[in-house]
N, C-alpha and C positions, 0 to 999 in steps of 0.2 A: 051488631049488639053486644056481641062478645068481648069485644074491645072497651066498650063502655062499662060493662059490669065489670070487667077487670080492673079498669082503672079506678072505678067507685070502690072496689074492693080494696084495694092497694091502699088510697086514698083513707080510708076508715082505720087501716090497719095502723099506718102511720099516725093519725090523730090519736089514736088510743095508747100508742108508743109513747108520742109526746105526753100525753096527759099523765102516763104512770111513771115520768121520771121521778128522781128523789133527788134532794138536796143535802149536802153536809157542809157546814159553817162552823166558824167559831174565833178563838183568839190564840195568837200564840205569844208567849211570855218569856220572859229572861228571868231564870232560876238563881242567875247571877246579881241581880239588880233589881231586889225585891220584887219581882214579878211585873215588872216593866214591860209594856208591850213591846214586842221584838219585830221591827220592821223588814219587810223584806226576806222573811224565811221562806225557804221553798216548801210547799204543799205539794206533792206529787201523789199519781196512786202507780203503785210499783209496778213495773214491768208493762207500762203502757206511756204513750206519748201525752198522756193527760196531766195539767200541773197548773199551778199558779203561785205567785207571791204574796206573802201578806202585805197589806197596805200601811200607811204611816203610823196607824193606830194597832199595829198586829193581826186584824180581821182579815178572813179571807172566805171565800164561799163558792162550791164547785157544784154543779148539776150533773148527775149520773145516772145510769140506768139501773135499775133494781138487780142487786147482785151480791156476791160477796168479793171484797177488796181489801188490800193492804195499804192504807194511808202512810206514806213515808214524810215524816216533818226534819227538814236539817237548814243547819245553817253553819256557815264555817267555824270551825273552833268550839263547836258544840256537838255533843253525843248525839246522833243521828237516831230516830224514834220510828219505829216499823209498828204500826196500830190496826189490828184486824178490824175490820167493820162489814156487817152485814146490813144492806139497805133494801127496803122494800118501798113499792110503787107508793108515791105521793107523800112519803115520809120527809121530814125537814128535821136532820140529825145534827144536835151542836156536840162538837168533839173541840174543847180546849186542852191546848198542850203547853208545857211548861218544858223548856229546853235548859240544859245545863253544860257548862264546858267541862271538856276532859282534862282534869288538874293532872292525873296520873300518866295518862300518856298521850298527849297533843300529838295529832299527825303532822308530819314535817310540812305537807300541804298548805297547813295553817299558821306556819310560821311567818312566812311570806305570804301577806293575804291577796287575791287577786278575785276580787268580786265582779263579776260580768253585767249583773244587772242592776239597775236603781242605782249606780255608783253617784248619779247626779243629787241623790239625796243625801242632807247634813248628815242625819242619823246615822246612814250606811256608812259614810265617808267617816264617822268618828269611832264606828265599829271596828273600821280596816285602819286607822290610826292605833287604836288600841291593840290588836292583834299583831301589827307588823313589827319586825325586829328594828328596820331603819326608822332613823327619825325622819319624818316626811309631814308634809302639810298638805292638804288637798282641798280645793274650794271648788262645789259642785254646782249645777246650771240651777238647782231651786236655791242655793245661798244668792247666786248671781242675781236670780230674779227678784228675791227678797230684797237687796239691795240697791236695785235699781242699776246694776251695772251693764253697760252696753259694750265691752268689749274686754278683751283678754288683759289689756294693760290697766284698766281700771280695776279689773278683777284680782290682778296680783297685789295692788297697791292697799288691798285690805287685808294683806298677811302682815303678821307682826314682822319689824324687820325691813321692810320693804317700801319704797318711795317711788314714787312717779316724778320725772323731770317735768317741770314745768315748763309748757311750752313745746312739748314734744312727748311720744310714747315711751320713751327709754325710761330704763328704771334702775333702782339702786338697789342693791340686798346687803345689808348690814355694811352700809357706808361704801360698798364696790360697785363700781358702775358698770356700763355697757361690755367694756372688754373681760369682765370677770364673771360674766354669767354665758350660759348657754342657752338656745332655745330648740325644741324638739316638738314635732308632730306625730303622735303615735307611737314615740319612742325612736323616730328617726329625726335627724338633723334637718334644718333649714336654713336657707341661706336668707342674706339680707337683702333688703331691697332698696337700702340707703347707701352710697358709697361712703358716707361719713361714719356709719355703725357697723358693728360686727354682727348684731343680733335684727332679726326681723321686726320692724313695727307691729308692736303686739295688738296694736290699735285697730289693724286691718282684720283682726278675728273678732267679729260680731258673735254675740252669746247665741245666735242661731245654729251655729255649727259646733258649739262646746258641750261636750258631757261633764268634763272637769277639767281642771287644770292642776297638776301637781308640781307644786314647788319643793324641789329636795335641797336642802341648805347642807346636807352633808355628801361627801362623796360616795357614788356609788360605781364599782370598777366596771359595770355594765356600759357606763356612759362615758364619751369622751373626757379626757384629763384635763382638755382647756375650761378649768374651772375654778372658782375662787368663791364668788357669792352665792348663785343658786343654777342648777339646772331645772328650767322651766320646761314641762312637756303638757302640751295641749291634747287632750284626748278627744277625740272627733265622736260628737253624738251618734249614735247608733239607735235603731227601731227597737223595741221591745213594747209587749203590751198588746192592746188592740189596733187593727188598722184605723188610720185617722188622715184627716186632710184640715189643716189650720191655716186660713188666712188672716193678716193683720195688716192693719193702716195705722199711720200716726201723722203727728205735726208737732214742730217746734220751732221756738223763737229763742232769741238770744236779746237779753235786755238792752245791752249796749248798741246790739245791730239796729235793732227794731226802732229805735230812738233817733236813728239818723234821718234826715230830711232828704240826704242824697247819700245813696249807697253807692260806692264808686266800685266798677269791676271792669278788668281789661278785657277788651274785646278779642275776639277769634278763635276762643277757646270753646270745647263743646261742653254743655250745661250738665251733661250725663257722665263725664269724665273718660270718655273715649276719644283721645284727641290724636294719639299716637305720635311719632317721631318724624319731624320733617326736617330733611337734610336742607342745608343752605345750598342755594345754587352754586353751581362750579364756579362761575363768572362773577360772584358777590363782589369782589375788591373793584371790578371794571364798571359795574351796573348796579342800581338800586332795585334790587328784585325781592325784598322781603313782601312776604303776601300779607301779613297781619298789619292791621291799624294799630297805633301807639295811643289811640284815642279811648274813651271809656265809655262804659253803659251804667245807665242808673238800673238798679235791682229793687224788687219788694222783699225784703230778706226774711222770708217765711218760708221754713223749710219742711220737709216731710220725709216718710218711708213708707215701704211696702214692702210686705215677706209672705211667704208661701213655704210650707214645709207639710211633709206628708210621710208615711211609712205604713208598710205592709209586711206580711210573711206569708210563704207557702211552704209545703212539705214537697218532698222530692224523693219517692222511694219511701222504703220502709222506716229510714231513720233520719234521712236529710230533711234539713230546714233551711231555705233562703230567707234572710231577712233585708230587706232594703229601705233605705232612707235616703230622702233627699230634700234639700231645702235652698231658696234662692231669696236674696234681700236686697234692696237698693235703698240707701239713705242718702240726704244731703243735710247740709249745716252752714249757718252763716254767723260770723263773728266779727267783733270791731275790738281794738285796743287803743285805747287813747294814753297819751303820759308822756314821757321824755326818755332818750337815750344818750350818754355821753360817753367820752373817753378822756383821760386825764391824766398827765405827768406825774412823776412824784412828788414834785413841788405843790401839786393842788391845781395848776393850770390847765384849763380845758384843750383839747385839740380839736373836739366836737361837742356841741352841746346843741340839742334838737329836740324839738317836739315833734311828736309821731303820732300819725295818725294810721293804722293799720285794719285794713279791709279784708276779709277771707272769706273763702267759699270751697266747702270739702265734699266729696263725694265717696260713696264706697260700694261697690256692687259684689258680692258674694254669692256663689254658687258651689254647693258640694252634694256629691252622692258618695255612698258607702253601700256596699253589697257583703254581706256575712252570709258565707255558706257553710254551715254545720252538716260535715259529710255524713259525720255517725258520731258516736261518744268519743273517739278517739282522734278524729280529724277534722281540722277546721282551717278555712281558706278565707280572706277578706281582702276586698279590693277598696280604694279611697281615692277619689279625685276631688281636687278642690282648687276653684278658681277665685281670684280675688283682683279686683281692680280698683285702685283708689287715686283720688287726685286731690290737689290742693291749690286753687289760684289765690294769690296775695296781691293785693294793690296797696302798696306804701307810699307814704308822704311823711317827709322829715322836712323841718323848717326850723332853722335858728343860724347858729353861730359855727362857721368852719373855718379853722385857722387856713391863713393864705389864699382863700378862696370867698370866704364871706366874713371879713373881720367887722362889717358893720351888723352881724347879727342878722341878715336878711338872706341867707340861703336857701336853696329848696333842692332836696333830691327825691326823686321819685323812683319808685322801682316796681315792676310786676314780674312775678315770677309764678309759672305755672310748672307743678309737677305731677307726672303720672308713673304709678306703681304698679306692674302686672305681675302677677302670681300664679303659676301652675304646678301642681303638687301631684304627681302620681306616685300611690304605693300600693304593692302588692304584700300580703302578711302570712305566714301559714304556722298553724301550731299541729304537732303529730304525738300522740302517745304511743310510742313502739311497744313499750311494754308496762308492767305496773313500775318498773324501776327507770327504763329511760324514755326521755322525751326531748323532741327535737324542735324549737323554733327557728324561724327565717323570716327576713323582711328585705324588700328592696324599694328604693324610690329613686326618682328622678325629680329634681326641682328646676324649673326655669324661672327666672326673675328678669324682668325688663322695667329699668326706668329713666324716663324721659323729662328732660327739662328743655322744651323746647322754646327758643325765642326769650328768654329774661331778658328784659330791657331795663336799661337806667338812664334817666336824665339830670343834668346838674345844672342849677342856673343861680344867679343871684341878683338883687336889686341894685339896680344901677342909679345911683342920686343922681348924678349928672344928668342922666337920659331919662330919668322918672319911668324906668319900666326894667323887667326881669330880661336878662341876655344870659346866654349860655356861657359857660367857664370855658377858658382855654387853656388851663394852666397842664392839663393830663388828658391825653388821648381817650384813657379808660373811664373819665367822668361820663361821658356819653358812650353807651355800647350797646349791644345785641349779643345774647350768650346762649350756645346752644351746646347741650352735654347729653350724653347717651351711654347708660350701662347697661351691659348684658352679663348674666350670669349663670351658668350650669353647671350642676352639681349631682353626681350620682353616690349614691350611699347604700351599703348592705350590711346584715347585722345576720348571724350565723351561731347557733348556741346549742349545746346539747347538756343535758342534765341527768345525772345519774343518783338515785338513792340508794342509802346502804344503811348498815346498824339497825337491822330490822329486830324488831323485840315485841314479840305478840302481834305481830300484824301490823305493827308502825313501824316508820322509817324516822330514825333518829336525824340522818344525815343526809345533806345532798350536796353533790360536787357540780359545777358548772364551768365549762370551757367554752369559750367562744371567741369570736372574730367579728371586729368592726372595720370597717373600711369607706372613706368618703374622698373624692376626687373631684376637686372645685378648679373651675377656671372662670376668669372675670376679664372682662374688655371693656374697658373705658376711654371714651374720647370727649374732648371738648372744643370748642372753637368761640371765641371772643370775637366780635367785629368791632373795633372801637373807631368813633367818627372823630376825626380831627377838625373843629371848625375852624375855618381861614379868619375869623373876625372875631372881636370879643366885643363886639356890639350887636350881634344876632339876636332878635327878638324871640324871647321864650313865652311862647303861652302853653302853662302846665297841664290845660284842659284841651289843648289842639295841639301835639306834637307834630301831628301828619302836616300842620302848616307850614313846618321848617323841613323835616326830614322826609323829603319826598324825591321822586326821580329827577323832577325838574330843576330844583335847587342842586342836586347833584351832578347832574349835567352841566350847569351854569359854573360848578367850582366853588360853591358856598361852602361845601365840605367833602372831605374825601375817607375813604374808609381803609382801614389799616387792621392787620393781626399782628401777633407778636413775632412772628417769622417773615413778615412781607409776604407770605403765600397763603392759598387757600387751602391750608392742610392743618389738622388740628392737632392739639396737644393729645396726649394718650398714655395711660399705663395699662399694662398688663399684668395679671397676676395668676399665679398658677401654685394651687396647694393641694398636696398629697397626705392623708394621715391612714397609716396601717396600724391595727392593734391587734392583740392577742391579750386576752384575760383569763383568769380562773378565779372562782370565789369557793369556800365552803360554808355552807350553812350547818349548824350542830346544835342539838339539843341537849346541853350537858345534864340537866335536870330538870324537874318540873318547874322549875323557877328561872333558870339561866339559859339563855340561847345566844348564838354568837355567829357573825359573818367574818370570816376573814378573805380577803381580796388581794389581789396583785394583777396588775395591766400592765403591760409593756407597749410604748408607740414609738412609731418611727416617723417624722414629722420632717418635708419640705415646703418650704415658701420660697417661690421666686418671683421677684416683681422687675418688670423692666419699663422704661418710661423715656418719653420726650417731651419736655414741656419747655415753658418760657425761662424756668431756672436752669436749663442744661444746653450748652450749645450742642451737644452731641448725644446721642442715646447712652441712658445710664441704666444699670441693672445691680441689684442686691439679691442674694442669695441667703436664706437663713434653713440651718438645718439643726433638729433637736433629737435627741433619742432619751426618752423618758420613762423611768422605770417608777412605778406609782403604787405602793402599799397601802392599804385600808384596813380597818379594823371597825366593827360594829358591836357591842354588847347590850343586852336587853335583861334586866333580873325585874321579876315579877314580884313587887313587895306585897302586893294581896292581888285577888283576882281582878277589880279595878284600877290597880295602881301600878305604875311602871318607873322604874330607873333605867336610864338609856346613857352609853357612853359611844363615841365614836371619834377617830382620829385617820387623819389621811395627808398623802402628800398629792399635790396637783401642780398645775403650771398655768401661766397666763401667755398666750400669745399675740403680739402687735397684728394690728389688722393692715390691709394693702395700703389703704389710703394713707394710714399712720406712717408707712415706710416708703411710700412714693413721693419723690421730690416735686409735688404738685400744690399750686396756690389754689386756694378756692376765697374769693373775696365778699363779704358781705359789706353791709352798708358803714359800720362802725369797728368791724375786726375782720382781719384775714388768718387763715388757717394754714400752715404750711407743713407738709410732712418731712419726717426725718429718716432718711436710710440708715441711719446708725441705730436705729431702735433694736431691741433684742426682747426677749422672753424674760418673765419674772418664775420664779419657783414659790410656790405657795404651801404652808404646814398649817392644817387645820385641826382643831379639836372641839368637841360640843359635849355637853353633860346635862343632861334633861330629866326632870322628874315631872310625871304626870298622875291625875287621878281623875276619874271618871264617875262622878256621884252616880247619875243616871245615863240612860242610851242617848240623850241628847243635852249633856252637859259635861264640861271638861274644865279644868283648871291646869296650866301647865306652867313651869318657870325653866328655862334654858339660859345656861352661861355657856358662852362661846369665846374663842380666841382664835387670831390667826398671825403668823409672821410670815410677812411676804419679802422675798429676796430681792434686790432690784427692782422696785414698783415702778411703773409707768405713771406721769403726770401730765396734765396739760400745763403749760407755763406761758407767761408773757415774755417774749424776746424784747431785747432792747433795741425797740424799734418805735418811730413816732407813728407810724401807722396801725399801731397795737396788733402787732403778729401773736400769734398763738400756736405753740408746736407742742409736739408729744416727746417726752425726755424719761429716759432711766434717770431719774433725778438723785438717787441715794443708795447707799448699799441695803437698806433693809426699812421696813414698816411692821406695825403692828396694830391690829384691831383686836378688843376685847370689851364685853359687853354683856348684857342681861336683857332677856324677853319673857314679858308675861303675857299669858293667853288665858281668857277664861270665857265661858259661856254658861248662863245660869237661866234658868227658869224662876222669873221675880214671882209670878202669880199664876196659878194655875187652877182656872174654876170649870176645867172641863169635866163634863159628864159622857153622855152618848155622843157628844158634839164637841169638838175642839174648841176651845177658849183660855186663852193664855198669852201672858205678857212675858216675853223672853229679854235677855239683854247680852251683849258680848263687849269685850274689851280686849285689845292687844297693846302692849307698850313696848317698846325697843328702847333701851338705854345704852349708848355705847361711847367709847374712846377711840379715837386713830391718832396715831403719832408716827411719823416717818422722819429719817435723817435727810438731809439736802446737803449737797456737796457738789459746789461750783467748779471747785478741781474737777472731779469726777466727770462732769459735763464737759467741761472744755476738753479733757483727755479724749474722750469716747465719741464726741461729735465737732463739726466744724463751728459750733457757736461758742462765741466768746463771751459769756455772760457771767454777771455776778447774782447770784440767787438772793434775795432780800432776808431772807431768813436760813439759819442752820436747822431748824426744826419746825414741823408744820402737821397739822391734821392732813388727812385725804382730801383729794378734791372730791367733791359730791358726795360728801359723807355730812349728815345732821348727827347731833348726839342723842336727840328725842326725837322719836317718830310713835304717834298715838293713833290709834282707830278706835272709834268706838260705835255701837250702833244698840237701838233699842227698837224691838218689833211688837206689835200688838195683833194675833189673829183669831179670827172668830168665825165659826161655821154655823151656817142656818139651815133649816130645811130646805129640802130640794135642790142640794148641792149649791148652795149660796154659799158666798163667803165675803170677807173683808179682811185685809191685810195693811196696815200703816207700819212705816221703818223710818227711823231718823238716823243718819249716820252723819258721823265728823272724824275728819281727818286733820291732824297737824303735824308739822316736822319743823324742827329748829334750824338755825342758821346754818349754811355750808359753804364751803370754798367751790368757786367755780374755776377760777385758775390763779395758780401762784405767781406772786411777784419778783420783777427782777429790778436791779438798779436801784435798790432804796423804793421802788414802787411797791405800794400794799397789795396784798392778796385781793381779787375779785372774790366779794361774798353774796349771794343770796339770802336775803333775810327771809328768815322762818314765818309761816303765816299757816292759817287754817280754813277748812272749808267745811260748810253744813250743806246735807243734801234732805230731801223729804221725798218719799215713796208712797202712793197710795195704790191700791190695786183691789178691785173688786169682781169675782165670778157672779153673774147675774144668774146663771144655771149651767147647765152642762156643756153650753155651746158658747155662750157671748161672755166676754170678759173686757173691762174698761180699766184703764191706768192713767194715771197723773203723776208727774215726777218735775220736780223743783232742783236743779242744780247749782252749786256756787250761791247760796241764799244769800251769804254774809258779803259777797263779793269785795273779799279785802284787798285793798294795794299789796300789789308784789314789787318789791325792790331790790335793787342790787346797790352795793357801796363797794367803795376802793378804800380798805382799812389801812391808809398810811399811820406814820409813826405818831402825828400829832392830831389827826382827826381823821374821822369819816367822810367821804367825797361822795356824794351821790351820784351814781353812776346810770340808773335807770329806775323807773317807776310806770306802771300800767295797771288797770283792771281788765278782768276778762268778760265780767257781767255775768249776769244768772242767767242759766238755761230753762225754759219751761216745755214741755213737752206732753202731749195727749195722744192715747194710744187706744185701739180697738182691734180685740180678736176675736175671729170666728172658728170654732171648730166643727166640721162637719161629721 
């Protein structure tokens, strides 16, 4: 009985104490912005672990026991306020606070802003942009959601001066393509998943793993100097706020794909995208032992996705706290492109003129976990793990004219290509505040990339008028083949830096010196084997829907066809690449006055890049070594014209390295073009300058204008070689190139009817107009390479550069009672013509014509737990055209449409 009485007494005390709690709530406003709400300000109880951040509207609420407290309200760059408060039982105290920035003596920490919480919010990122010294742009998960963005490549394409390459996830920044950009994950470099490119496919990063993406278009000495367009840093989503578990499902269709009565898919590949690499049999040349069928399946092209994410936190000891976030996502999608593709000579005669049908199926599986351990107020350690598995399966049909093979215009080429990319990233990062003046940061990562292309197959046939049927062509053994490709890349990277604050003035520091080391060691192994089928009769019937009927073990044993490789042996072609970069850097951040801040930086890098190969173009093993010592100074100035208005200037020197595949003497054959490496390729040097004016009328609005210029010494371009097979290679084509232009960025609240609930219409616009020009020198190319070519022009724009890039969006958001809301966004993107490859031997440049895309996104929260979404992408479905700009006329080279994408989604939060 004593136990029961004690239990009842304890419960009574507990209930009474709960009933006697008090509440303190209010609104935090920005005194520098006409008392606009200040979102994500910190409201904490001094000398305790209790605290909260203000919401999007600057509101907060805390429940406390009765007593005396000191409420501390702070925001980076603003004067912290300590307000004594006495609370009595059951009291609801209202406390509104207005913060002002410290114009006289800003803390040095506020010069380079690092906002840990809520950096995914648009208003927080604008505040960070306004306070930072560097010229930077960031797009957070809130903006990604509002614009219906599904991955990182689509996200960066919403930034001024950035465009995404059609047909891939590669991007161009200010007219500079893949080789001029660098990719990072949480500030550490990441490897490419594709031998064709330097940077990883940003489309692999779905928005579930992204807190924000930072696009730095000016050089920071803490990053690697292989920079010309932008450094793109994907910051992983972390847990903050209340523990949660969210589950989502969705479905999507492509209007081109869903309209096909038969959607063709190659057989033998896992529909979830986990096929792995299958090495050919050791005795493939003497036996037909391919496991995969060459025939097709028919699919129902309706795709979907499922995702789950969650986060929680718990305290460790008196000061420690561990935040855990995890997410997993799996999605797939179908596509269909119908149109034509051609290759032409300088006189306009076609080498190939083919109608094309391309059926595609893609998957993406992503899983990420991060653990953030705040040991105490001075020490923090974080661990991140990211796994990505993506696959693409293409089934292509080409029908028409092939010179010397199908002069009657009734040739057929079919190709089935499966690619699987797998990425594993392991990261460990630490931050330690040793004293008020000294801080140390360190980070290490291991990245492993595997890319497989197991059993790409191609068959070529022509309609024989005499026999009244399709027959296999026998002109070249490569016309019918099976191809196996395997890439493995391992990279270790490390960062270490220490900073020291100096020039103390009344408790504040005006200066900070940072010194650091960056290192990355990369090793790539690539091999490929192509098994060519030599067909022994030009009258063998070809059934394009039943290739197994001819290519089988029985017909091989009867001698109807033979299997050959480039070397006559079952040994692959290969290239191996090793790249080491070791760098030391130092920068000084200094506040010269209330208005003028500066960052002076210098960086030295020791670079070695070695490539070895044995391919069909070399009778013996080949190798090439590239070394470079890079001394890279940089300067950034920020002058505050007013509290909400800045003028910024940046200047730097950087460089651009060629990539492994660009320097390896290896051929990659596509249906209408061939790409060939150039061992004589070498690095470019870049000189960059930016001038930016910006004003922030409110905490959610911005107007900015940027002028920029770049001088590039020995630029690298893709050019068409003097070849009937439309070969393309990579060349240092001239002595210099120049890029210059202007960018306009604007975000404006058009109509605001908000009262206690948000109800507003807002719009955004960014426009980039630029010009690129470069010298082209045929003699320089002939002297520096083995290519005896004559470039058609002696001056040209850069490949991949559009003069005009435009992004616009219009968003309506309205809140209702009981946490219900609706959001509707319309986005439009346009880019003008751009050069795909430079022409040679009077052959004109290949030019991709400009086009625009229109998307619509609608989302609604039905309550605290349930949300629905509807997205329509590429509503206008424009034709995508490529032409060859010969002197007398433009020759149509390619045209297709992608179709519109419509998706539905449902999310439930527990």
